[in-house]
C-alpha positions as CSV (number, residue, x, y, z in Angstrom):
1,M,16.3,-5.6,14.4
2,R,14.8,-6.1,17.9
3,D,12.2,-8.0,17.0
4,F,14.3,-11.0,15.9
5,T,15.4,-11.7,19.5
6,R,11.8,-12.8,20.0
7,K,12.6,-15.8,17.5
8,K,9.3,-14.7,15.1
9,V,9.5,-15.3,11.8
10,I,9.6,-11.7,10.2
11,V,7.2,-11.1,7.4
12,L,7.7,-8.2,4.7
13,L,4.5,-7.0,2.4
14,G,4.8,-5.1,-0.6
15,A,4.4,-4.7,-4.1
16,R,6.7,-5.7,-6.6
17,Q,9.6,-3.7,-7.2
18,V,9.2,-1.2,-3.9
19,G,12.7,-2.8,-2.9
20,K,12.0,-6.3,-0.6
21,T,14.9,-7.7,-2.1
22,T,17.5,-4.6,-1.6
23,L,16.1,-4.5,2.0
24,L,16.8,-8.0,2.5
25,E,20.4,-7.6,1.0
26,G,20.8,-5.0,3.7
27,L,19.8,-6.8,7.0
28,H,22.6,-9.3,7.2
29,N,26.5,-8.9,7.6
30,K,28.9,-10.4,5.4
31,N,29.9,-12.5,8.3
32,E,26.9,-14.4,8.9
33,K,25.8,-17.8,6.9
34,V,23.2,-16.7,4.9
35,L,20.7,-19.1,2.6
36,S,18.1,-17.5,0.1
37,I,15.2,-18.9,-1.1
38,N,13.6,-17.3,-4.1
39,C,10.1,-18.9,-4.5
40,D,9.7,-17.2,-8.2
41,D,12.2,-20.5,-8.8
42,L,10.1,-23.8,-8.7
43,D,13.8,-25.8,-7.4
44,D,13.7,-23.4,-4.4
45,T,9.8,-23.5,-3.9
46,L,10.3,-27.2,-3.5
47,L,13.1,-26.9,-0.9
48,I,10.4,-25.6,1.6
49,E,6.9,-26.7,0.2
50,E,4.8,-29.3,2.2
51,K,8.1,-30.2,4.4
52,T,7.9,-31.8,7.9
53,S,9.4,-29.7,11.0
54,T,12.4,-32.1,11.1
55,E,13.0,-31.2,7.8
56,L,12.6,-27.9,7.7
57,R,14.9,-27.7,10.7
58,T,17.4,-29.6,8.9
59,L,17.2,-27.3,5.9
60,L,17.4,-23.8,8.0
61,A,19.2,-24.4,11.4
62,P,22.7,-24.5,9.8
63,Y,22.2,-20.8,8.7
64,D,22.2,-17.5,10.8
65,M,19.8,-15.6,8.3
66,V,17.4,-17.1,5.9
67,F,15.3,-15.1,3.4
68,I,11.9,-16.8,1.6
69,D,11.7,-14.4,-1.3
70,E,7.9,-14.2,-2.6
71,A,6.6,-16.7,-0.6
72,Q,3.0,-16.4,-1.7
73,R,4.3,-18.8,-4.2
74,V,4.4,-21.8,-2.1
75,K,1.4,-24.1,-1.6
76,N,0.1,-24.1,2.1
77,I,2.8,-21.2,3.0
78,G,0.8,-20.5,6.4
79,L,1.6,-23.9,7.5
80,T,5.1,-24.1,6.5
81,L,5.7,-20.7,8.4
82,K,3.8,-22.5,11.3
83,K,6.2,-25.1,11.7
84,I,9.0,-22.8,11.1
85,G,7.7,-20.1,14.0
86,D,7.1,-23.5,16.4
87,L,10.7,-24.6,16.0
88,K,12.3,-21.8,17.7
89,L,15.2,-21.7,16.0
90,D,18.3,-19.5,16.5
91,T,18.2,-18.7,12.7
92,K,16.5,-15.2,11.8
93,V,13.8,-16.1,9.2
94,V,12.4,-13.1,7.0
95,V,10.1,-14.2,4.5
96,T,8.8,-11.6,1.9
97,G,5.6,-11.3,-0.6
98,S,4.5,-9.1,-3.5
99,S,0.8,-10.0,-2.8
100,S,-0.9,-10.9,0.6
101,L,-3.3,-13.2,-2.0
102,E,-2.3,-16.4,0.1
103,L,-0.3,-14.9,3.1
104,A,-3.5,-12.9,4.0
105,G,-5.6,-15.8,3.5
106,E,-3.5,-18.6,4.8
107,V,-0.7,-17.1,7.0
108,N,-2.9,-15.2,9.6
109,E,-4.7,-17.7,10.6
110,P,-2.7,-21.0,11.1
111,A,0.4,-18.9,11.9
112,T,-1.1,-16.6,14.3
113,G,1.2,-15.4,17.1
114,R,4.3,-16.7,15.2
115,L,4.8,-13.8,12.6
116,I,5.6,-10.4,13.1
117,E,4.3,-8.4,10.0
118,Y,5.7,-5.2,8.4
119,H,4.4,-3.3,5.3
120,L,6.9,-1.7,2.7
121,F,5.8,0.9,0.3
122,P,7.4,3.0,-2.4
123,F,9.8,5.8,-0.9
124,S,7.9,8.4,1.0
125,L,9.3,12.0,0.5
126,T,10.5,12.1,4.2
127,E,12.7,9.5,2.9
128,L,14.1,11.1,-0.1
129,A,14.5,14.3,1.8
130,A,16.3,12.5,4.5
131,E,19.1,11.9,1.4
132,T,18.8,15.1,-0.1
133,S,17.0,17.8,1.6
134,E,13.0,19.1,2.8
135,R,14.0,22.1,-0.2
136,E,15.2,19.7,-2.8
137,E,12.0,17.3,-2.6
138,Q,9.8,20.4,-2.7
139,R,11.5,21.6,-6.2
140,M,10.6,18.1,-7.2
141,L,7.5,17.9,-6.1
142,E,5.4,18.2,-9.5
143,Q,7.7,15.1,-10.5
144,R,6.7,13.3,-7.9
145,L,3.3,13.7,-8.1
146,I,2.9,12.5,-11.9
147,Y,5.8,10.1,-12.3
148,G,5.6,9.0,-8.4
149,L,7.9,7.7,-6.0
150,Y,9.0,3.9,-6.9
151,P,12.9,3.2,-6.2
152,E,13.6,3.0,-9.7
153,V,11.7,5.9,-11.2
154,V,13.5,7.9,-8.5
155,T,16.7,6.3,-9.1
156,F,16.6,6.8,-13.0
157,P,14.1,9.8,-13.9
158,G,14.8,9.8,-17.5
159,D,13.3,6.4,-17.9
160,A,10.5,7.1,-15.7
161,K,7.4,6.4,-18.0
162,R,9.1,3.0,-19.6
163,T,9.7,1.9,-15.9
164,L,6.1,2.9,-15.0
165,M,4.3,1.3,-18.0
166,T,6.3,-1.9,-18.1
167,L,5.3,-2.3,-14.0
168,A,1.9,-1.1,-15.1
169,N,1.5,-3.8,-17.8
170,N,3.9,-6.7,-16.7
171,Y,4.1,-6.6,-13.0
172,L,0.9,-5.0,-11.6
173,Y,-1.2,-8.1,-12.0
174,K,1.1,-10.8,-12.1
175,D,0.2,-12.3,-9.0
176,L,-4.0,-11.5,-9.4
177,L,-3.5,-13.3,-12.9
178,S,-2.5,-16.2,-11.5
179,Y,-4.7,-16.3,-8.5
180,K,-7.5,-19.4,-8.6
181,G,-10.2,-16.4,-8.4
182,M,-9.3,-14.5,-11.2
183,K,-11.6,-15.4,-14.0
184,K,-11.5,-12.2,-16.2
185,P,-8.5,-10.3,-16.2
186,D,-9.7,-8.0,-19.2
187,I,-12.4,-6.7,-16.5
188,L,-9.4,-6.2,-14.1
189,Q,-8.1,-3.9,-16.3
190,K,-10.9,-2.2,-17.1
191,L,-12.0,-1.4,-13.3
192,V,-8.1,-0.2,-12.5
193,R,-8.8,2.3,-15.3
194,A,-12.1,3.1,-14.1
195,L,-10.8,3.7,-10.4
196,A,-8.0,5.5,-11.8
197,L,-10.4,8.2,-13.3
198,Q,-12.4,8.3,-10.5
199,L,-9.2,9.3,-8.3
200,G,-10.4,11.1,-5.0
201,S,-13.7,10.8,-5.7
202,E,-16.3,8.6,-4.0
203,V,-17.0,5.4,-5.3
204,S,-20.1,3.2,-6.2
205,Y,-19.8,-0.3,-6.6
206,N,-23.2,-0.5,-8.2
207,E,-22.0,2.3,-10.9
208,L,-18.9,0.5,-11.8
209,S,-21.0,-3.1,-11.9
210,N,-22.8,-1.5,-14.6
211,L,-20.0,0.1,-16.8
212,L,-18.0,-3.0,-16.8
213,G,-20.8,-5.5,-17.5
214,V,-20.7,-7.5,-14.7
215,D,-22.0,-8.4,-11.2
216,K,-21.4,-5.8,-8.2
217,E,-20.1,-8.9,-6.2
218,T,-17.3,-9.4,-9.0
219,V,-16.6,-5.6,-8.6
220,E,-16.3,-5.9,-4.5
221,N,-14.4,-8.8,-4.9
222,Y,-11.8,-7.5,-7.6
223,I,-11.2,-4.6,-5.6
224,N,-10.5,-6.5,-2.6
225,L,-7.4,-8.5,-4.9
226,L,-6.3,-5.3,-6.1
227,E,-5.8,-4.0,-2.6
228,K,-4.1,-7.4,-1.8
229,C,-1.8,-6.8,-4.3
230,F,-0.4,-3.1,-3.0
231,V,-2.3,-1.3,-6.1
232,I,-5.0,0.7,-4.4
233,F,-6.5,0.9,-1.0
234,R,-10.1,2.1,0.4
235,L,-11.0,4.7,2.9
236,D,-14.5,4.2,4.1
237,S,-17.1,6.9,5.1
238,F,-17.1,8.2,8.4
239,S,-20.6,8.5,10.5
240,R,-21.4,8.7,13.9
241,N,-23.8,11.5,14.7
242,L,-25.7,13.0,11.5
243,R,-28.6,11.8,9.9
244,N,-28.1,12.7,6.7
245,E,-24.2,11.7,7.0
246,I,-23.0,8.8,3.7
247,K,-22.3,5.9,5.8
248,K,-21.4,3.3,3.5
249,G,-19.2,5.5,1.0
250,K,-15.6,4.8,-0.1
251,K,-13.0,6.5,-1.5
252,I,-10.1,4.4,-3.6
253,Y,-6.6,5.7,-3.6
254,F,-3.8,4.6,-5.4
255,Y,-0.5,3.5,-3.5
256,D,1.6,5.4,-6.2
257,N,0.6,8.2,-8.2
258,G,3.1,7.2,-11.0
259,I,1.0,3.5,-11.6
260,R,-2.3,5.8,-11.4
261,N,-0.9,7.7,-14.0
262,A,0.1,4.5,-15.8
263,V,-3.0,3.1,-15.9
264,L,-4.3,5.6,-17.9
265,S,-0.9,6.6,-20.3
266,N,-1.2,10.2,-19.1
267,F,2.4,11.6,-17.8
268,A,1.4,15.3,-19.3
269,P,2.8,17.9,-17.1
270,A,1.1,19.8,-14.3
271,E,0.4,22.7,-16.7
272,L,-1.4,20.7,-19.0
273,R,-3.8,19.0,-16.4
274,N,-7.1,19.2,-15.3
275,D,-6.2,16.2,-12.4
276,M,-3.8,18.1,-10.5
277,G,-6.1,18.4,-7.3
278,A,-7.1,14.9,-7.2
279,L,-3.4,13.8,-7.8
280,W,-2.5,16.0,-4.8
281,E,-5.2,14.1,-2.6
282,N,-3.8,10.9,-3.7
283,L,-0.1,12.0,-2.6
284,M,-1.0,13.1,0.5
285,V,-3.3,10.3,1.5
286,S,-0.7,7.8,0.2
287,E,2.3,9.4,2.4
288,R,-0.1,9.7,5.6
289,V,-0.7,6.1,5.0
290,K,3.1,5.4,4.9
291,R,4.4,7.7,7.7
292,N,1.7,5.9,10.2
293,A,2.8,2.4,9.3
294,Y,6.4,3.6,10.0
295,T,5.6,5.5,13.1
296,G,3.8,2.3,14.3
297,S,0.4,4.7,14.6
298,Y,-2.7,3.2,14.7
299,A,-5.1,5.8,13.3
300,Q,-7.8,5.1,11.6
301,L,-8.6,7.0,8.3
302,Y,-12.0,7.9,6.8
303,F,-13.5,10.7,4.7
304,W,-16.6,12.7,5.5
305,R,-19.7,13.4,3.3
306,T,-23.2,14.4,3.8
307,H,-26.4,13.8,1.2
308,D,-26.3,17.5,0.9
309,Q,-23.0,17.9,-0.3
310,K,-20.7,18.6,2.8
311,E,-17.5,16.9,2.7
312,I,-13.8,16.6,4.6
313,D,-11.5,14.7,2.5
314,L,-9.6,13.2,5.4
315,I,-10.2,12.5,9.3
316,E,-8.0,10.8,11.3
317,E,-8.9,9.1,14.6
318,E,-6.5,8.4,17.2
319,D,-6.9,8.1,20.7
320,G,-10.5,9.6,20.4
321,I,-9.5,12.5,18.7
322,L,-10.7,13.3,15.1
323,H,-8.4,15.3,12.8
324,T,-9.7,16.7,9.8
325,Y,-7.9,17.6,6.8
326,E,-8.8,19.4,3.5
327,F,-6.3,19.1,0.7
328,K,-5.4,21.8,-2.0
329,W,-3.3,21.9,-4.8
330,S,-3.4,26.1,-4.9
331,G,-2.1,27.2,-1.6
332,K,-4.4,30.2,-2.2
333,A,-7.6,28.1,-2.2
334,K,-9.3,28.7,1.0
335,A,-11.5,26.2,3.0
336,K,-12.8,25.7,6.5
337,Q,-14.8,22.8,8.1
338,P,-17.8,22.5,7.6
339,A,-20.2,24.0,10.4
340,S,-22.6,20.9,10.6
341,F,-19.5,18.7,11.4
342,A,-18.2,21.4,14.0
343,T,-21.6,20.9,15.9
344,A,-21.7,17.4,15.7
345,Y,-17.9,16.8,16.6
346,P,-16.6,19.8,18.4
347,D,-12.6,20.0,19.5
348,S,-11.6,18.5,16.3
349,P,-8.7,20.3,14.6
350,F,-8.8,21.3,11.3
351,S,-6.3,22.0,8.6
352,V,-5.7,22.6,5.3
353,V,-2.8,20.8,3.6
354,S,-1.0,22.6,0.3
355,P,2.4,23.0,-1.1
356,E,3.2,25.5,0.9
357,N,3.1,23.3,4.4
358,F,2.9,19.7,3.6
359,W,5.8,18.8,5.6
360,E,4.2,18.9,8.7
361,F,1.4,16.3,7.6
362,V,3.8,14.0,5.9
363,R,6.9,14.2,7.8
364,L,7.9,10.8,10.0
């Protein structure tokens, strides 16, 4: 990796079980001297927790490469990484975290300028097509829509249900439930289920607050935490010119369709489902997030809606241009850009993304 030459700490963030450890194993060659520190193990955590710069140099300098796995377990990890970054070691240091709870809260500020951060997601359709073919992935599309793209699900499809239920029940909330701000885990699980049921729809924090019997601030805090554990992500509403545009709306998507369906314990085949449109939209938006992350795009994603029910599923703003998209599971479904949007934001290209033409939209 070119970034290693800059003597910066590399940080890999992503949900549990998306392949961070496997990626680490492929970053070094067999001739390099490697130190692996797994911070899910208390003994390993104590190797680096609250150490002086001298102690860290003594520990790390003898190695060509150091892996610090699940670093969010380390108390004051931000300060530790700052010290490591300041040492400017020849040692390549790679840190992983299955949540950005502490990493986002403590690392970004004290270690500013010393880290290079990457996000790792479940497989993308483009990655899978590179190993098989786009034609094969087209054939597997309904499977991907229902079971998602976690590595173990793709590799062992016969155990997909069990794998996803284990992920959803045992791993999804592991970091959240140990977090100091998590006081009502039962509310968290009800919230995730409510969000799964509202997939592709605008969500109201007030409605969720009434549904769950907690205050709006708690709902917002828990959604923030779910984002930091890479379970869900939000799109804000786009609003610039029109008086009747919804200005503070939010839509919430899951990073993986399989996790969403596991939350609802619903793996019914496509022909028996009434949510295929929502699953298609979720898959396409999450694939676009992966594409943009992996291609280094800084595009901003939004949705658009007005109070008189005009809407656009996705707006991508990049370099001053608004690209607009509508997602249709049925290739026969028709859609066009609302006239009010076209008038207010001229020269904004519009596309309908369906199973017949989606590769251009998701391809890296």
